[in-house]
N, C-alpha and C positions, 0 to 999 in steps of 0.2 A: 452666385445664382447660376445654375446650369442653363445653357442656352444653345440653340441651334440657329446658325445663320445660313439663310438660303441666298445664293448668288445667282442672279440672272445671267450675268456675264462675268468673266474673270475680274476680280477685284471690285465688283460693283454689288454692294449689299442691297438686297431687295426686301427681305423680311427677317425679323429676329423672333424666334419662338422660345418662350420660357415656360409655357403652360401647355401640357399635353391635351387640354380641353379647349384650346384656342379655336374658335369657330372658323378662323381663316384657313385652318388646315383642310377644311372641306373643299377648298378650291383646287387642291392638288390630288394627284393620282393616289389611289388607295395604298399601293405599295410604298410610295414616298411618305404618306401620312404615317403608316406603321413604322417606317424606319425612323422618322423624326421622333415619334413617341417613345420608341425603344431607347434612343439616345438620351431623351429627357428622363425617363424612368430609371435608367441605369447610370445616370450622372456622367454621361459622356459628352462633354462639350465638343462641338464639331462644326465645321463649315461644309455645306453641301452646295456644289456648283450645279445649277439646273442644266447648264449646257453639257454637263458630263454625268448626268444622273444615271445613265445606263451603265456607267462603270461601277462594278461591284467591289466592296471591300474584300471579298473572298474570291477565290478562283471559280468556285461553283456556288450556286444558290442552295441546292438541296442534295443531301445524301439520303437516299430512301432505303431503309432496311426493315421491311415489314416483319413484325414479330408473330403474325398468325395469318393463315388463309381461312380460318374457320370463322363462322358467324352464327349468331342466334336467330338471324332473320334471312328471308329469301325474297328480296325485293324484285319487282317486276322489270326494272331497267338494268338489273345486275346480270352479267353473263354467267354467273355460277349456276349450276343445276342442282346443287344440294347445299345444305347449310355447312356440312363438315366435309371439306375437300381432301385434306391431307394432314399429316402431323405438323405441329408447329415447329419453327426453327428452335433447335435446342439452345439452352442458355449458353452452353459451352461454345457452340458454333457461332452464336450471335457475338459473343465476346471476341472470338477469333477473327471473324470477318470485320468487326468494327475496328479492331486494332490495325487493320490494313490502311486506315484512313486517319488523317490528322484533322482535328476539329478546327485547326487554323485555316484549312482549305475550303471549308463549307460554312455557309451562312446559317444553315439549319439542318437538323436531323429529323426526318419523317419516319415514324415507326409503323405506318399503315399502308395498306393497298386495298385489297378487296375483302379483308377480314375485319372483325370487331376486336380491337386490342383489349377491351375491358373483359374479354372472355378468358384471358390468361390469369391464372391464380398468382403467378409470380410477377405481375406487372409492376408492382411497387419496387421489387428488387431490380428489375430492368431499368426503371427510371432513375433509381438511386445510383446505379452503376454508370449510366451514360453521363449523369451529372458529375460524378467523380472523375470521369475521363475527360472532362473539359468541354463537353457539348452543352452550350448554354441555351440555345434556342431550339428546344425539342417540341415536336408537333405530333399529334395523333388525329385521326379521323374516326368519328364515332357516330352512332345513331342517337346516343343519349339514353337508350333504353336500359342500360345497366349502370347508370351513374348513381351509386349509393351515397349515403351521407358520409360514411367513413372514408370512402374514396375521395369525395370532394374536399373534405377537411385535410387529408394527407397531401394532396397535390398543391393546395393553396398554402398551407403552413410550411411545407418544405420547398416550395417554389420548384416543383419537379417538371412542370410543363410551361412553355412559353405561349403556345397556341393550341387550342382545341377547335377543330373544324367539325361542325355538327351537320351531318347530311340530312337534308330536308327537301322534299319535292312538292309539298302542298301546305296550304295554310288552313284548310278545312279538315275536320275529323274524318269525313267520309272519304275524300281523295287520299289523304295521308294513309289511312288504314288499308285502302285498296292497294296502294303502291307498295307500302312497307309491310303490311300484315302485322303491325305492331300497335300498341295502345297509344293513341294520340295524347290523352291526358297524362299518362305516365311519363311520356317524353317531356311534356311541359313542366310537370312537377319536378322532375329530376334536374332540368336545366335551371329552373328558378331557384332551386336549392343551392346550386353552385354559384349563381350570380349574387344571391343574397349573402352567401358566406364570404364572397369577395368583398362586398360592401361592408360587411361586419368587421372584417380584418383590415380593410383599407388597402388591399393588395390589387395592383393592376393586372396581375397574372393569375391564371392563364387568360390571354385574350381569347374571346369567343367569336368564332366566325360561323355564320350560316353558310353552308355550301350546297347550292341548289343546282341540280342538273335540269336544264331547260328542255321541255318536251312539248310536242303538239298537244299532248294530253293535259299538261298542267299550265300552259302559257297564261291562261286567264287568272290563275291563282298566284302567279309570281309576285305581283304587287302586295298581296296579302302577307307574304313572307316578311316584308319590311314591317308591317303592323305587328306581326307575331314577334319579330326581333325586338321591337320597342317594348312590347309587353314583358318579354323575358329577360331583357337586359343584355342583348347581344351587342358586341362592339363593331363588327363588320359583316358584310354580306358579299359572298362570291356567287356569281351566276355563270355557269359553265355549259358548254355544248355537250350533248350526248356524244360519248366516244364512238367514232365511226368504225373503229376496227371490229368490234363484235358483230355489227351488221354484216360486214363482209365475210366474217368467219362462218356465221350460221345461216347465210342466205339460202342455202339448199335445204334447210330444215325449218323454214319460216312457217309452213303450215302446221308442222308438229309443235312449234313453239309459239303459237298464235296469241297466247296470253301474255307474252313478254313484250316489253316496251323498248327494246334496244335496236329495233330495225330502222332502216333509213327513213321510213315514212313518219317516224316520230321526231326526226331532226328538225330544228327550226328552219332549215333550208326549205322545208316543205310547207311553211306557213307564209301567209301574206306579209311581205316586208313592211308595209305601212302599219299593219296591225302590231307587228313586233315593236316597231319604233314607238307606237302609242303606248304599249305596255311598259317599255323601258323609260319613257318620259314620265309615266306615273310613278315608276320606281324611283326615278331621279328626284321627283318632287317629294316623295316620302323620305328619301335619304336626307334632303335638306331640312325637312320638318323635324325629323327625329335625331338628326345629326349622327346618322349611321352611314359611314362611307360604304359604297358598293363598287363592284367591278363587274361590268357586263361581259358576255362571251365575245362580243365584238365592240368596236367603238362606233356605236350607232349615232353618237353625237360628238363630233370632233372637238367641240369646246371643252369636253370633260377632261381630256388629257392632252398632252403635247403630241401624241401620236396621230397620224392621219387616219381618217375614217376608212374602214375596210369595205371594199366594194363587194357587190354580189358575186361578180366573177372576176378572177384575176388571170393574167396570162401565164403561160408556162414559164416564162422568164422571171416572173415575179414570185413564183413558188419557192419555198425553202423553209428551213427550220434551224434554230440555234439551240434547241434543247440539249443536245449532247454536251454543249459547252456550259450548260447551267445545271444539269441534273445527272445523277448516277444512281442506279438501283441495283440492289443485291438480293438474290432469292435464298431460300433455306439451304440450297446446295452450294452456294458460293458463286453462282452464275451472275455475271454483270450485264445489265441492260442499259441502253442509252437514255431511256426516259420511262415514265410510268405509262405512257399511252400505248406502248407496244411491249409492256412487261410480259415476261414468260413467252414471248414470240420470237425474239431474235437476240440470243446471247452473243456478246462480243468477246467473251473470255471468262475464265473461272479463277477465283481467288485462291483456290487450292493448288493451282499450278503456276500462277503468276502474281506479281504485285499489280496494284492498280496502274502504276506508271507504265509497266510493261504492257498491260492490256490496252491502255490508251494509245500506245505507240505501235501496237501490232498491226499487221496488214489488214485484218478483217475490220477492225474498228476504224482504221484510217480510210479504207474504201467506203465504209458506211457513211462517214462524215462527208466525204467528197461527193457522194451521191446526192446529198441534200442541196448541193449548190450547182452541180453540173447537169441536172435534169435526168439523172438516173437513180432515183431513190429506191430504197428497199420497198418491197411490195406493200408492207404494212404502213410505211410512211406515205405512200402514194394515196392512200385513202384517209389519212389522218387529218383531223381538223386543223392542227397547227401548221402542217406543211401546206395546206390549202388556204392559208391566209386568215384563219381564225385565231383568237387569243388562246383558247383552250377547248 
């Protein structure tokens, strides 16, 4: 029998899990739950020391190589100004850049950024290629609007994706269609088709996440996303802050872009803190009711994780970020970025000129990383949620 043993302290057994549906998993952080379930599903017997849970099996958590910047939608909180921004990364370049990285060094491969991956006609070929290269835990982010029956069957039967993050900012038809400009019922039908096919085949993969950007506009609908997740068979729910970087970039055009929802006044920082906590307490209750683990954008309730609660204001000395040690992103031209939050804003090197190891050790990247701990961050980091004490 496959099992996972959790240790509270060294050599002290606390819990033994052999069932990925064990309700005791809900007592632990979402990422830890996902990690335990993965080991169980993949028949990897292991021991996890809770005192060292931050230590990763891989050197980095995520390698991000987006396969498209194009999208069939134009959402109000997205910084893009048109659906089709540029050419996709060519399949040849994708293979070249991916070959610069070892799957042994990354826990997962993310093939998305601001585009809709299902828009690519050769998506199946890409997914089969990365699987053949040894990348086991492959992720995409999608709106679900293009999830066809044939596509759902292929990814489940061939086990081509480990996780699908479905972007959703509302639980009502009215607000969903206002923000996304896409058919709410079509999205629901497409996702239900995928979850039903998973049940039919008995496959645990792909794991389905709701990925919700929290806004002043949608805060009262966030608990309803848990209800919707239960209705559609979602496995997990992420709630993340609005990326603060676009607000800084477009601040001089705020009047021109008045219909957009990516400005600072939409950030949860501008909502009543007690109301936010009330909303996430309701989400927490629904999480327990439906057994759908969730992760909030901050630790509003310290008991939920082993991490301390994030305060409203943190001192300059407390600011910092570890993302460059967890994340690497590559764009269609081979430029490397330290994380997804400042993607396309600050390249630290190019894979056409250097290996990733050389980029990691070059002066520009070294200076960038040091700035995250010495109080001299890059200008984009200075306004980023993560650097300023948020989870994401």
